[in-house]
LUMVEXLO-920860 format. One line per 5 residues: their letters; for each residue x, y, z of C-alpha. Coordinates in Angstrom, 3 decimals, always signed. Layout:
// LUMVEXLO-920860
a> X Y Z; ...
This chain:
// LUMVEXLO-920860
mtrpr> +54.375 +60.900 +118.695; +52.449 +63.151 +121.060; +49.178 +61.402 +120.384; +50.347 +57.952 +121.472; +52.049 +59.456 +124.515
taltc> +48.872 +61.379 +125.448; +46.764 +58.252 +124.951; +49.182 +56.220 +127.073; +49.128 +58.863 +129.839; +45.307 +58.871 +129.836
cvlal> +45.212 +55.060 +130.063; +47.676 +55.031 +132.957; +45.670 +57.723 +134.800; +42.432 +55.806 +134.230; +43.993 +52.592 +135.600
vatgc> +45.341 +54.424 +138.659; +41.965 +56.065 +139.317; +40.016 +52.819 +139.083; +42.518 +50.820 +141.104; +42.599 +53.071 +144.166
girpt> +41.532 +50.294 +146.513; +38.148 +51.689 +147.563; +35.506 +49.023 +147.314; +31.805 +49.722 +147.019; +29.735 +49.200 +150.151
gvtag> +26.087 +49.069 +150.938; +24.164 +51.713 +152.842; +25.323 +52.046 +156.446; +23.383 +53.598 +159.298; +24.896 +56.815 +160.615
gtaps> +22.780 +57.127 +163.744; +20.356 +59.855 +164.644; +20.718 +63.117 +162.788; +21.624 +66.178 +164.854; +18.490 +67.983 +165.964
giskd> +19.936 +71.486 +166.249; +18.922 +73.017 +169.544; +19.604 +70.994 +172.678; +16.598 +69.700 +174.566; +18.384 +70.062 +177.921
mriyf> +18.008 +72.860 +180.428; +20.711 +75.508 +180.149; +21.738 +77.654 +183.069; +23.615 +80.898 +182.471; +26.598 +82.037 +184.521
asdsg> +28.871 +85.067 +184.497; +32.475 +84.988 +183.304; +35.242 +87.447 +182.458; +34.261 +87.137 +178.798; +30.507 +87.588 +179.388
lrgvs> +27.518 +85.378 +180.019; +27.916 +81.665 +179.202; +25.287 +78.942 +179.120; +25.954 +75.463 +180.439; +23.801 +72.428 +179.871
rpgkk> +22.234 +70.446 +182.670; +21.574 +67.100 +180.941; +18.953 +64.932 +182.543; +17.637 +67.711 +184.792; +13.890 +67.947 +184.364
vrdfn> +12.363 +71.391 +184.655; +8.649 +71.162 +185.408; +8.238 +74.791 +186.464; +10.171 +78.043 +186.805; +11.022 +77.286 +190.443
aayrl> +13.012 +74.227 +189.337; +14.970 +76.374 +186.866; +15.636 +78.930 +189.610; +16.892 +76.212 +191.971; +19.307 +74.978 +189.277
lldgp> +20.585 +78.531 +188.860; +21.035 +78.967 +192.611; +22.949 +75.663 +192.808; +25.625 +77.585 +190.936; +28.345 +76.330 +188.668
tpeer> +29.924 +72.922 +189.258; +33.488 +72.852 +190.624; +34.790 +72.268 +187.084; +32.730 +75.207 +185.757; +34.076 +77.426 +188.578
fngla> +37.602 +76.305 +187.694; +36.845 +77.407 +184.118; +35.909 +80.896 +185.329; +32.121 +80.708 +185.698; +30.387 +82.392 +188.635
nlvap> +26.847 +82.897 +189.880; +26.099 +86.575 +190.531; +22.434 +86.006 +191.403; +21.744 +86.309 +195.106; +19.083 +83.977 +196.507
ekwlr> +15.754 +85.808 +196.592; +13.113 +83.837 +198.417; +10.296 +86.071 +197.180; +11.160 +85.874 +193.479; +8.091 +84.983 +191.401
vtshd> +8.070 +84.036 +187.705; +5.009 +83.882 +185.472; +4.528 +83.568 +181.730; +1.859 +84.068 +179.122; +2.351 +83.473 +175.379
gsvti> +6.142 +83.727 +175.585; +6.155 +86.826 +177.785; +7.939 +85.948 +181.014; +7.694 +88.246 +184.043; +10.155 +88.001 +186.916
siphs> +8.878 +89.796 +190.024; +11.505 +90.663 +192.658; +10.789 +92.687 +195.824; +14.167 +94.478 +195.561; +17.034 +94.474 +193.084
tadap> +19.880 +91.973 +193.130; +21.383 +93.573 +190.016; +23.793 +96.494 +189.833; +22.392 +97.712 +186.518; +19.566 +96.647 +184.199
qdqst> +22.018 +95.079 +181.717; +24.544 +93.498 +184.087; +25.447 +89.811 +184.032; +23.240 +88.894 +186.998; +20.231 +90.294 +185.118
gqlvc> +21.366 +88.328 +182.064; +21.605 +85.167 +184.138; +17.958 +85.542 +185.153; +16.732 +86.550 +181.694; +18.538 +83.773 +179.822
tfara> +17.846 +81.009 +182.352; +14.125 +81.786 +182.527; +13.912 +82.277 +178.749; +15.345 +78.773 +178.297; +12.883 +77.414 +180.862
evllh> +10.037 +79.066 +178.915; +11.174 +77.273 +175.746; +11.213 +73.911 +177.525; +8.024 +74.399 +179.537; +5.759 +75.916 +176.899
gtrpd> +7.466 +75.260 +173.563; +7.951 +78.958 +172.789; +10.478 +79.645 +170.054; +13.680 +81.048 +171.616; +13.560 +84.185 +169.441
kvqvt> +9.994 +84.904 +170.610; +10.628 +84.852 +174.376; +10.464 +88.297 +176.030; +11.468 +88.681 +179.688; +10.385 +91.623 +181.852
ivigg> +11.765 +92.191 +185.330; +9.600 +93.961 +187.887; +11.512 +95.267 +190.918; +9.140 +96.759 +193.451; +6.859 +98.749 +191.141
eragp> +9.471 +99.478 +188.431; +9.631 +97.502 +185.196; +12.769 +96.763 +183.171; +12.641 +95.217 +179.746; +11.314 +93.357 +177.953
yqcqq> +14.633 +91.673 +177.247; +15.686 +88.809 +175.049; +18.537 +86.524 +176.051; +20.502 +87.494 +172.942; +20.961 +91.013 +174.353
flsh> +23.161 +89.592 +177.140; +25.309 +87.196 +175.115; +28.721 +88.259 +173.797; +29.117 +88.192 +170.073
């Protein structure tokens, strides 16, 4: 008696499984696959929880000066409402150069309170991102040195300034 009941149960389960209502379809296009890292410029701002990057879609960065101008524009009203702030003071004599992924930011005098404060992180991370876009350097290979007067700080990587 158990064998017929088991066989009947298996047949019922097989009928239920095959009659679930899903019909076969052909191949459908799913669009472009995600590419991983954004191709947009990211600007970094300070917040209560640490440094945060925000994308600037459609903004073309052809040199480091353009990246610096985007940083100085500050956060949008919505970003300010969400707690982001720009701690970088405008420095008209700031100069940025790069060679093989080594970025040097030359500043006549310091705008940072300490070598690892958020304003320093804003500069390091924003110019590191610009280096990636301008010269195709891998993000983990970018090293940023800050020269204030004759004193050097760094080299830094953006990761050192981001909260974990």
